C-alpha positions as CSV (number, residue, x, y, z in Angstrom):
1,M,164.7,56.2,-60.2
2,K,168.3,56.0,-61.0
3,E,170.5,58.0,-58.9
4,K,172.5,60.8,-60.8
5,D,176.2,59.7,-60.1
6,N,177.9,61.0,-63.1
7,F,175.4,63.2,-65.5
8,E,176.1,65.6,-68.4
9,M,174.4,68.9,-69.0
10,V,174.3,72.0,-71.3
11,V,173.9,75.4,-69.0
12,N,172.6,78.4,-70.9
13,L,174.0,81.5,-69.8
14,R,172.4,83.9,-72.3
15,R,170.7,86.0,-69.1
16,V,174.1,86.2,-67.7
17,K,175.6,88.4,-70.8
18,M,172.5,91.0,-70.2
19,G,174.4,92.0,-67.0
20,R,176.9,94.6,-66.5
21,R,180.1,93.9,-67.7
22,N,182.4,93.9,-64.7
23,I,180.2,91.2,-62.8
24,R,179.4,89.1,-65.6
25,S,182.4,85.9,-64.8
26,R,181.1,85.5,-61.3
27,R,177.6,85.6,-62.2
28,A,178.2,82.8,-64.6
29,V,179.6,80.5,-62.2
30,N,177.2,81.3,-59.4
31,T,174.3,80.8,-62.1
32,I,176.1,77.2,-63.3
33,R,176.4,76.5,-59.1
34,E,172.8,77.7,-58.3
35,I,171.2,75.2,-61.8
36,V,173.1,72.2,-60.2
37,R,171.6,72.9,-56.8
38,R,168.6,73.1,-58.1
39,H,168.5,70.1,-60.5
40,F,170.3,67.8,-58.3
41,N,169.0,68.8,-54.7
42,A,172.2,69.7,-53.5
43,E,173.6,71.3,-50.6
44,R,177.3,72.0,-51.6
45,V,178.5,72.4,-55.2
46,V,182.0,72.2,-55.7
47,V,183.6,73.8,-59.1
48,D,186.4,72.7,-61.0
49,P,188.9,75.6,-61.5
50,L,189.1,75.0,-65.1
51,L,185.3,75.9,-65.4
52,P,185.8,79.7,-64.6
53,R,188.5,80.1,-67.1
54,I,186.3,78.0,-69.8
55,V,183.0,80.4,-69.5
56,T,185.4,83.4,-70.0
57,R,187.9,82.4,-72.4
58,N,187.3,85.5,-74.1
59,G,187.4,87.5,-71.6
60,S,185.7,88.3,-68.3
61,D,183.1,90.5,-70.0
62,K,182.6,88.1,-72.5
63,V,180.9,84.9,-71.1
64,Q,180.1,81.7,-73.4
65,G,176.5,81.6,-74.4
66,K,176.5,78.1,-73.3
67,V,178.5,75.5,-71.6
68,R,178.6,71.7,-71.3
69,I,179.4,70.5,-68.0
70,V,179.9,67.6,-65.8
71,V,178.1,66.9,-62.6
72,T,179.4,64.0,-60.4
73,K,178.3,63.0,-57.0
74,I,181.6,63.0,-54.6
75,G,179.7,62.6,-51.3
76,E,176.2,62.8,-50.1
77,K,174.3,65.6,-51.3
78,I,177.7,66.8,-52.8
79,Y,178.8,67.5,-56.1
80,L,181.8,68.3,-58.6
81,V,180.9,70.5,-61.5
82,R,183.8,70.1,-64.1
83,P,183.6,71.1,-68.2
84,A,182.7,68.3,-70.3
85,I,185.7,67.4,-72.3
86,K,184.9,66.8,-76.0
87,S,186.2,63.3,-77.2
88,K,186.8,62.8,-81.1
C-alpha cells in the first residue's frame, strides 16, 4: 500500500456543536487531532496556527460543521495538519 505523505480529507465537526459553548473551539481542534492520529497511526500531530482560526471563523462558540484539511507527513509518525486552500 502506498504511504500517505500528502493527503486531503474532510472532517465532520457536527458532534462538537452539541457540546457546551465555552469549550467548542478547543474540542473541535482536539477532535481533528484525534481523527488524524487514528487514521494515520501518528504519535504526534502538529496543528497549523491558522486551523483554529478557520474552525472558529464565526466566533469561538460557532464552529464550522465541516473542515477540509491537508495532512502532510513531516517525520516518522509525525504529521502536520493545515487547512486546505481552494484553488480556482
